C-alpha positions in Angstrom: 23.8 -32.7 -18.6 23.0 -29.7 -20.8 24.6 -26.6 -19.4 22.8 -23.3 -19.7 21.4 -20.3 -18.1 18.1 -18.5 -18.0 16.2 -15.9 -16.2 15.1 -18.5 -13.8 18.2 -19.5 -11.8 17.4 -23.0 -10.6 20.3 -24.1 -8.4 20.5 -27.2 -6.4 21.6 -27.6 -2.8 24.1 -30.4 -2.1 23.4 -31.1 1.5 22.3 -34.7 2.5 22.2 -36.2 -0.9 23.5 -39.4 -2.5 26.6 -39.6 -4.7 24.6 -39.8 -7.8 22.5 -36.7 -7.1 22.7 -33.7 -9.4 22.6 -29.9 -9.0 20.6 -27.9 -11.5 20.6 -24.2 -12.4 18.0 -22.7 -14.6 18.4 -19.0 -15.6 15.4 -17.8 -17.5 14.7 -14.2 -18.5 15.0 -11.2 -20.7 12.3 -8.8 -21.8 8.9 -9.6 -23.3 9.6 -7.4 -26.4 12.7 -5.6 -27.7 11.6 -2.3 -26.2 11.2 -3.9 -22.8 14.4 -6.0 -23.0 16.6 -3.4 -21.3 20.4 -3.7 -21.2 20.4 -4.1 -17.4 18.5 -7.4 -17.7 21.0 -8.8 -20.2 24.0 -7.6 -18.1 22.4 -9.2 -15.0 22.2 -12.6 -16.7 25.7 -12.4 -18.0 27.0 -11.5 -14.6 25.0 -14.3 -12.9 26.4 -16.7 -15.5 30.0 -15.7 -14.6 29.3 -15.9 -10.8 27.7 -19.3 -10.9 30.3 -20.7 -13.2 32.9 -19.7 -10.7 31.1 -20.7 -7.6 29.2 -23.8 -8.8 31.2 -25.3 -11.7 29.6 -28.7 -10.7 26.0 -27.6 -11.4 24.2 -28.3 -14.6 23.2 -24.9 -16.1 20.6 -24.0 -18.6 20.0 -20.4 -19.9 17.0 -19.2 -21.7 16.9 -15.6 -23.0 14.6 -13.7 -25.4 14.5 -15.2 -28.9 17.2 -17.7 -28.0 20.3 -18.7 -30.0 20.8 -18.6 -33.8 19.1 -15.2 -34.4 21.9 -12.7 -34.8 19.8 -10.5 -37.1 17.2 -9.9 -34.3 17.8 -6.7 -32.3 16.2 -7.8 -29.1 17.9 -5.6 -26.5 17.6 -1.9 -26.0 20.4 0.3 -24.7 20.2 3.9 -23.6 22.6 6.8 -23.3 22.6 10.0 -21.3 23.6 11.9 -24.4 20.9 14.4 -25.4 22.8 16.2 -28.1 22.2 13.9 -31.1 20.7 15.0 -34.3 17.5 13.1 -33.4 16.8 15.0 -30.2 14.1 17.5 -31.5 12.0 14.7 -33.1 12.3 12.5 -30.0 11.2 15.4 -27.7 8.2 16.2 -29.9 7.1 12.5 -30.0 7.2 12.2 -26.3 10.5 10.4 -25.5 12.0 13.5 -24.0 15.6 13.7 -22.7 15.8 9.9 -22.7 15.6 9.6 -26.5 19.1 8.2 -27.1 18.0 4.6 -27.3 19.3 2.0 -29.8 18.7 -1.7 -30.3 21.2 -4.5 -30.7 21.2 -8.4 -30.9 21.6 -9.9 -27.4 24.9 -11.4 -26.5 24.3 -14.0 -23.8 26.6 -16.9 -24.2 25.7 -20.6 -23.8 22.0 -20.3 -24.5 19.8 -23.5 -24.3 16.9 -21.6 -25.9 14.5 -18.7 -25.8 11.7 -17.8 -23.6 8.8 -18.7 -25.8 6.2 -19.9 -23.4 5.2 -23.2 -24.9 8.8 -24.3 -25.4 10.0 -23.2 -22.0 7.0 -24.8 -20.1 7.7 -28.1 -21.9 11.3 -27.9 -20.8 10.4 -27.0 -17.2 7.9 -29.9 -17.0 10.5 -32.3 -18.4 13.3 -31.2 -16.1 11.2 -31.0 -12.9 9.8 -34.4 -13.7 13.3 -35.9 -14.2 14.6 -34.8 -10.8 15.4 -37.4 -8.2 15.4 -37.3 -4.4 18.7 -35.7 -3.3 18.9 -33.5 -6.4 19.0 -29.8 -6.0 17.5 -26.9 -8.0 18.2 -23.2 -8.0 15.6 -21.2 -10.0 16.5 -17.5 -10.6 14.4 -15.2 -12.8 15.5 -11.8 -14.1 13.0 -10.0 -16.2 9.6 -8.3 -16.1 6.5 -9.2 -14.1 2.9 -8.4 -14.3 0.3 -8.1 -11.5 -3.3 -8.8 -11.0 -4.8 -6.7 -8.1 -7.8 -9.1 -7.9 -5.9 -12.3 -7.8 -2.2 -12.3 -7.1 -2.0 -16.0 -8.2 -2.2 -14.5 -11.7 0.9 -12.4 -11.2 3.1 -13.6 -13.9 6.6 -13.7 -15.5 6.3 -11.8 -18.8 8.0 -14.2 -21.3 9.0 -13.3 -24.8 6.0 -12.2 -26.9 4.4 -10.9 -23.7 3.3 -14.4 -22.8 2.5 -14.7 -19.1 3.6 -17.6 -16.9 1.6 -17.1 -13.7 2.6 -17.9 -10.2 -0.2 -20.5 -10.2 1.1 -22.2 -13.4 4.6 -22.2 -12.2 3.5 -23.7 -8.9 1.8 -26.5 -10.8 5.0 -27.2 -12.7 7.1 -27.2 -9.5 4.7 -29.9 -8.0 6.3 -32.3 -10.5 9.4 -32.2 -8.4 9.6 -35.3 -6.2 10.0 -35.2 -2.4 13.5 -35.0 -1.2 14.6 -32.5 -3.9 15.5 -29.1 -2.6 14.2 -26.3 -4.9 15.2 -22.7 -4.3 13.7 -19.9 -6.4 14.6 -16.2 -6.9 12.1 -13.6 -8.2 13.3 -10.0 -8.6 10.6 -8.8 -10.9 7.7 -6.3 -10.4 4.8 -7.8 -8.4 6.9 -10.8 -7.4 5.2 -11.2 -4.0 2.5 -12.9 -5.8 4.9 -15.9 -6.2 4.8 -16.5 -2.4 2.0 -19.0 -3.5 4.7 -21.4 -4.9 5.0 -22.9 -1.3 1.3 -23.5 -1.0 -0.8 -26.4 -2.3 -1.9 -25.7 -5.9 -0.7 -22.1 -5.6 -3.7 -21.2 -3.6 -3.9 -18.3 -1.1 -4.0 -20.4 2.0 -2.1 -20.6 5.3 -1.2 -24.2 4.5 2.3 -24.9 3.0 3.4 -27.9 1.0 5.6 -30.6 2.6 8.2 -30.3 -0.2 11.6 -28.8 0.4 10.9 -25.5 -1.5 11.6 -21.9 -0.7 11.9 -18.6 -2.5 12.9 -15.0 -2.3 11.0 -12.0 -3.7 12.0 -8.4 -4.5 8.7 -6.7 -4.0 5.1 -6.7 -2.7 2.5 -8.4 -4.8 1.0 -5.0 -5.8 4.1 -2.9 -6.4 6.7 -2.4 -9.1 10.3 -3.3 -8.4 13.5 -1.4 -8.9 15.6 -2.0 -12.0 15.2 -2.7 -15.8 17.0 0.4 -17.1 18.5 0.6 -20.6 21.6 2.1 -18.9 24.9 0.1 -18.9 26.3 1.9 -15.9 26.3 -1.2 -13.6 27.6 0.9 -10.7 24.3 2.6 -10.5 22.1 -0.6 -10.5 20.1 -0.9 -7.3 17.8 -3.9 -8.1 17.4 -6.8 -5.7 19.5 -9.1 -7.8 22.4 -6.8 -7.7 22.4 -6.5 -3.8 21.5 -10.2 -3.3 24.2 -11.8 -5.6 26.8 -9.2 -4.6 26.5 -10.5 -1.1 27.0 -14.0 -2.5 30.0 -13.0 -4.6 31.8 -11.1 -1.8 32.0 -7.8 -3.7 29.9 -5.3 -5.6 29.2 -5.3 -9.3 32.2 -3.1 -9.9 34.5 -5.0 -7.6 34.3 -2.7 -4.6 34.0 -3.9 -1.0 30.6 -4.6 0.3 28.9 -2.2 2.7 29.4 -4.8 5.4 30.1 -8.5 5.9 27.0 -10.5 5.0 28.3 -13.6 6.8 26.2 -13.1 9.9 27.3 -16.3 11.7 31.0 -16.0 10.6 31.2 -19.5 9.4 33.1 -18.5 6.2 30.2 -18.9 3.7 27.2 -16.7 2.8 23.9 -18.5 2.5 21.0 -17.3 0.4 19.2 -16.2 3.6 22.2 -14.1 4.6 22.3 -12.6 1.2 18.7 -11.6 1.6 19.4 -10.1 4.9 22.3 -8.1 3.5 19.8 -6.8 0.8 17.3 -5.7 3.5 19.9 -3.5 5.2 22.2 -2.4 2.4 19.7 -1.7 -0.4 18.8 1.9 -1.2 15.9 1.1 -3.6 12.1 1.0 -3.9 12.0 -2.7 -3.2 10.5 -4.4 -0.2 12.1 -7.8 -0.4 10.8 -10.8 1.5 11.3 -14.6 1.7 9.0 -17.6 2.0 9.8 -18.0 5.8 8.9 -14.4 6.4 5.7 -14.7 4.4 4.9 -17.8 6.4 5.4 -15.9 9.7 3.2 -13.0 8.5 0.5 -15.3 7.4 0.6 -17.4 10.5 0.2 -14.7 13.1 -3.4 -14.6 14.5 -5.1 -11.2 14.1 -5.1 -10.4 17.9 -1.2 -10.8 17.9 -0.9 -8.2 15.1 -1.6 -5.4 17.6 0.4 -6.6 20.6 3.5 -4.3 20.3 4.1 -4.0 24.1 6.7 -5.9 26.0 10.5 -5.9 25.8 12.3 -5.6 22.6 12.5 -9.0 20.9 15.9 -10.6 20.9 16.1 -12.1 17.4 17.7 -11.6 14.0 14.9 -9.3 12.8 15.4 -6.9 15.7 19.2 -6.9 14.9 18.5 -6.2 11.3 16.1 -3.4 12.2 18.7 -1.7 14.4 21.2 -2.0 11.6 18.9 -0.4 9.0 18.0 2.3 11.5 21.6 3.3 11.9 21.9 3.6 8.1 18.6 5.7 8.0 19.7 7.8 10.9 16.7 6.7 12.9 18.2 6.2 16.3 16.9 3.1 18.1 14.6 3.6 21.1 11.0 3.4 22.3 9.9 6.0 19.9 12.0 5.0 16.9 8.9 3.5 15.1 6.9 6.6 15.8 9.7 8.7 14.1 9.9 6.3 11.3 6.2 6.5 10.7 6.3 10.3 10.8 9.2 10.3 8.3 7.2 7.8 6.1 4.1 10.1 6.0 6.3 13.0 5.1 7.8 11.0 2.2 4.3 10.2 1.1 3.3 13.8 1.1 6.3 14.7 -1.0 5.6 12.0 -3.4 1.9 13.1 -3.9 3.1 16.7 -4.4 5.6 15.7 -7.0 3.1 13.5 -8.8 0.6 16.4 -9.0 3.2 18.8 -10.4 4.3 16.2 -13.0 0.7 15.6 -14.0 0.3 19.4 -14.5 3.6 19.3 -16.5 2.4 16.5 -18.6 -0.6 18.5 -19.8 1.6 21.5 -20.6 4.1 19.4 -22.5 1.4 17.7 -24.6 0.0 21.2 -25.4 3.4 22.5 -26.6 4.2 19.4 -28.6 0.9 19.2 -30.4 1.2 22.2 -32.8 4.7 21.2 -33.6 3.6 17.8 -34.6 0.8 19.3 -36.8 3.3 21.5 -38.5 5.6 18.5 -39.0 2.9 16.3 -40.4 1.9 19.0 -42.9 5.4 19.1 -44.3 6.5 15.5 -43.9 3.5 13.3 -43.5 5.6 10.1 -44.0 7.4 10.8 -40.7 4.1 10.4 -38.8 3.7 6.8 -40.0 6.5 4.6 -38.7 7.3 1.3 -40.3 5.8 2.3 -43.7 7.6 3.0 -47.0 6.7 6.7 -46.7 8.5 6.8 -43.4 11.6 5.1 -44.7 11.7 7.6 -47.6 11.3 10.6 -45.3 13.8 9.2 -42.8 16.4 8.7 -45.5 16.0 12.0 -47.3 14.7 14.6 -44.9 15.5 13.3 -41.4 18.1 16.0 -40.5 16.0 18.8 -42.1 12.9 17.7 -40.2 14.9 17.8 -36.9 16.2 21.2 -37.7 12.6 22.3 -38.6 11.3 21.1 -35.3 14.1 22.9 -33.3 13.1 26.2 -34.9 9.3 26.0 -34.1 7.7 28.4 -31.6 7.4 26.7 -28.3 10.2 24.2 -28.8 12.5 25.8 -26.4 9.8 25.9 -23.8 9.0 22.3 -24.5 12.6 21.3 -23.9 12.6 23.3 -20.6 9.4 21.6 -19.3 10.6 18.1 -20.3 13.9 18.7 -18.5 12.0 19.9 -15.5 9.8 16.8 -15.6 13.0 14.6 -15.7 14.4 16.4 -12.8 11.2 15.9 -10.8 11.2 12.1 -11.8 14.6 11.6 -10.3 13.6 13.6 -7.2 10.6 11.4 -6.8 12.7 8.3 -7.2 14.8 9.4 -4.3 11.7 10.1 -2.2 10.2 6.7 -3.0 13.5 5.0 -2.1 13.5 6.8 1.2 9.9 5.6 1.8 10.8 2.0 0.9 13.7 2.0 3.3 11.4 3.2 6.1 8.9 0.6 5.1 11.6 -2.1 5.4 12.6 -0.9 8.8 9.0 -1.0 10.1 8.5 -4.4 8.5 11.6 -5.7 10.2 10.4 -4.6 13.7 7.0 -6.2 12.9 8.7 -9.4 11.9 10.7 -9.4 15.1 7.5 -9.3 17.2 5.9 -12.0 14.9 8.9 -14.3 15.4 8.8 -13.8 19.2 5.0 -14.7 19.3 5.6 -17.6 17.0 8.4 -19.1 19.2 6.1 -18.7 22.2 2.8 -20.2 21.0 3.1 -21.9 17.6 2.0 -25.4 17.1 4.6 -28.2 16.5 3.3 -28.5 13.0 3.7 -24.8 12.2 7.2 -24.9 13.8 8.2 -27.8 11.6 7.0 -26.0 8.4 8.8 -22.8 9.4 12.0 -24.6 10.2 11.9 -26.4 6.9 11.6 -23.1 5.0 14.4 -21.5 7.0 16.7 -24.5 6.4 16.0 -24.3 2.7 16.7 -20.5 2.6 19.8 -20.8 4.9 21.7 -23.0 2.5 24.9 -21.8 0.5 24.9 -21.1 -3.1 
C-alpha cells in the first residue's frame, strides 16, 4: 500500500485480527499558511516519521503536509532565531514584531509525502481509505498542527488545514463512521481546542452521553476552550513542551534529544508502553499549559451523575488516577494528605492572580509601545512611503535601495531606545506569564486526577453493565501498544 505520513497519525492495532489484516498510519498536518507553519510542526512530523518507521515498519504510512510534494519554490515553513542584532531589527520593532523579528521562510522538507492538506483532496482520501478498511485492520490517526475553537458549539472545533480550511470534529466524526465494525481506530489530537474532538466517539459527533459501538478511541492535548502548548518557530527541540513531545517520547523510550525519560512510563512492567501509558506519562511529566485527556476519561466525566460530583468524602480511592495524582503532587511539591487539594486550590488561585496582574501590565505596555512606535512610523512613511506598502513594486524598490538606511534612520529617532526597552520588558513579562500559566495547568491536572479517581471509584460501584462495557472498550483501545 501507499506509504506516507501526515498530521493525522492513523495507526492500526494488530491484536485479534486475521492474517490478511492491514495496519494503517495517517500523519496529516502542518500549518494553515506559511506564517502559521512553524518549524516545530515540521520537526514534529519528521520525528514521528522516524519513530514510526523504526517501531512499525509493517504499517502502511501516508503523510500529508502543507502544499504537498513537488513545490520546492514554495516557502511554506517559518523558522525563528533568538538573534536580535540583525540589520532589520529597528524596522521590525517599529512594525510590531519586537524582539522576535528574526524570522525567515523556507520550503518544507518532509520526506515521503503522499500529498498536501488541501481540504477537498484530503477529505476525499480519508473517505476512500476509511471506506476501504476491513474488520481486523487497524488505524492510528495522529494530527500535528493548528486548531480552531467555537465557544458556542465545540462540534465545530476544527483542524486548520492549508489555506485555513477547517475540518471540524463533526465532519471528521462523519468520515470515521465509514470505518467498519471490527476495525480499531486510534486518534491523536495535540492542537489547540482539541477537547472538542471528544465527539468522535459519539453518534454523529453529537454532544451526548451515548458512545458508538465501534472500536474507536482518542487522546487530546487540551480543553475544548483553551489553546495548547507548542507551535513555535524555534528549532531548539530540547525546549519543546507540547503534548506530542511528551507522549511520543514515552513511546520511544527517550526524550527528543536522546536523554533518559523523567521516569519509566511502563506502569505494569510488561516490557512495552501502550498509548494509555504514554498519556499517563504526559499527565505527570509535562510542564506545559496543556490539560490532556483521553476518551475513556471524557466518558467517565460525562457519565457521572450530578449528585456524585460533590461526594468527595470517604477513603482515598485506590486506583490509577489516585496514584498519578500522588506522583504529580510529588513533582509539584504538594505533599499528599487530607488538605492537599485545599493547598493546590490555594496555589491555583494565587497563580490566577499573578496571571491577571501580568496581563494588565502587558495591556498597559501595549498602549505605551503603540504610542512610541506611531511617530516613528509616520516619519518613516514621509521619507520612504514605499516601505509602508508591502508586496508592491514601490516596496521592492525601497527595500532594495534604501533598506539599510531606513533601519539606521529608525534607530536614531527620538523614542526608539524607549520603545526597545518597553518591548523587551513585554517579552520578559510574556515569558514570566508562560511560567505562571504552566504552573496553573500543572495544578489543574493534579486536581483533575483527584477528581477522576473519585469518578472511577463511583463508576466501579454503581455503573450499569452497558456503561461498564462501553468504558472497558475505550480503555482496551487506548491501552494498546504502538
